[in-house]
C-alpha positions in Angstrom: 0.2 -0.1 -0.2 2.9 2.6 0.9 4.5 1.6 -2.6 0.9 2.3 -4.3 0.5 5.5 -2.5 4.2 6.7 -3.0 4.0 6.1 -7.0 0.4 7.7 -7.1 1.1 10.8 -4.9 5.1 10.9 -4.6 4.5 10.9 -0.9 4.8 7.9 1.8 1.7 7.0 3.3 3.6 5.5 6.2 6.4 6.9 8.5 7.8 3.4 8.5 6.8 0.1 6.5 3.9 -1.4 7.6 4.0 -4.9 9.4 8.0 -5.1 8.9 8.7 -6.8 12.2 5.1 -7.3 13.4 5.2 -11.1 13.3 7.2 -11.2 16.4 5.3 -8.2 18.5 1.9 -8.8 17.1 0.9 -12.6 17.3 -2.4 -14.1 18.7 -0.6 -16.1 21.0 0.4 -12.5 23.1 -3.0 -12.4 24.3 -3.4 -14.6 27.4 -5.9 -12.4 29.3 -7.7 -9.1 28.8 -4.5 -6.9 29.7 -2.4 -8.8 26.9 -5.2 -8.4 24.4 -5.4 -4.5 25.2 -1.5 -4.7 24.5 -2.2 -6.4 21.1 -4.7 -3.6 20.2 -2.2 -1.1 21.2 0.8 -2.6 19.1 -1.7 -3.1 16.4 -2.7 0.7 16.3 1.0 1.8 16.4 1.8 -0.4 13.5 -0.8 1.3 11.3 -2.8 4.3 12.9 0.0 6.0 14.7 2.2 5.4 12.0 0.3 7.0 9.2 2.3 10.3 7.7 -0.1 13.5 8.8 2.3 15.5 6.3 1.4 13.4 3.4 -2.3 13.1 4.4 -2.7 16.9 5.0 -1.0 17.7 1.4 -4.0 15.4 0.0 -7.0 16.1 2.2 -9.1 19.0 0.4 -11.3 19.7 3.6 -10.8 23.1 5.3 -10.8 21.3 8.5 -7.7 19.3 8.7 -7.7 17.2 11.7 -4.5 16.2 13.1 -4.4 12.4 13.7 -3.5 10.4 11.1 -6.7 8.0 10.8 -8.9 11.2 10.8 -7.0 12.3 7.9 -7.2 9.1 6.5 -10.8 8.8 6.9 -11.5 12.5 5.3 -9.1 11.1 2.1 -11.7 7.7 2.1 -14.4 10.3 2.2 -13.1 12.1 -0.8 -12.5 9.0 -2.7 -15.4 6.6 -1.6 -17.9 8.5 0.0 -18.7 9.4 3.9 -20.6 5.9 4.2 -18.1 3.8 3.0 -15.1 5.7 4.5 -17.1 5.1 7.7 -17.2 1.3 7.2 -13.8 1.1 6.4 -12.3 2.9 9.3 -14.7 1.5 11.9 -12.3 -1.1 12.9 -9.0 1.0 13.0 -11.0 3.6 15.0 -12.2 1.0 17.7 -9.0 -0.6 17.8 -7.3 2.7 18.7 -10.4 3.2 21.2 -9.0 -0.1 22.8 -5.6 1.2 23.0 -7.0 4.4 24.6 -8.9 2.5 27.0 -5.8 0.4 27.9 -3.8 3.6 28.4 -6.3 5.6 29.8 -9.1 3.7 31.5 -11.6 5.5 33.2 -12.4 4.9 36.9 -16.2 3.0 36.1 -17.3 0.7 33.5 -13.8 -0.1 31.8 -14.6 -3.6 31.0 -18.1 -3.1 29.9 -16.6 -0.4 27.7 -13.9 -2.7 26.6 -16.4 -5.6 25.8 -18.8 -3.6 23.8 -15.6 -2.3 21.8 -14.5 -6.0 20.6 -18.3 -6.7 19.8 -18.5 -3.7 17.7 -15.8 -5.1 15.6 -17.1 -8.6 15.9 -15.0 -10.1 18.4 -16.9 -12.8 20.6 -15.7 -11.9 23.9 -16.5 -15.2 25.3 -14.0 -17.2 23.2 -10.4 -17.8 24.6 -8.2 -14.8 24.7 -6.0 -16.5 22.1 -8.7 -16.6 19.8 -9.8 -13.0 20.2 -6.4 -12.0 19.3 -6.4 -13.9 16.4 -9.7 -12.2 15.4 -8.1 -8.8 16.4 -5.2 -9.3 14.1 -7.6 -10.4 11.3 -9.7 -7.7 11.4 -7.1 -5.1 11.5 -5.6 -6.8 8.3 -8.7 -7.0 6.6 -9.1 -3.4 7.3 -5.8 -2.2 5.6 -6.7 -4.5 2.9 -10.0 -2.4 2.5 -8.5 0.9 2.7 -6.0 -0.4 0.1 -8.7 -1.4 -2.3 -10.6 2.0 -1.7 -7.5 4.3 -2.1 -6.4 2.5 -5.3 -9.5 0.7 -7.0 -8.8 -1.8 -9.6 -10.1 -0.2 -13.0 
């Protein structure tokens, strides 16, 4: 995806190559309990959403309100290319994974478990499954979201 983006726009979409050393750090077997599942979400978020080049995206977004986060800018770019509804559908898993990461780093005092369960279920993770299966599903959802982003940024003609 980064190479296609560079060829099309002359800019790097990602500050570092995507998934380069992730097989070692992002692995479904790294999730053995709720805390490690949230850590997996944090690693996924860091690998993609936190790695987006805000400078490149800001130069391509035509909206007056150029939000500062890379994922917000990517969503705006997708809206420009695929429409608002499609962009929302594509970005939902990435945004929920980011929210999981935020819940992990900055938990609210009340109902944190319910909020986390809700976020996991919103992206299609059955929280009654073993944590390794939840981790496997979380990785699959992130990979599918990146694939969907790629397909919509660079549609086959």
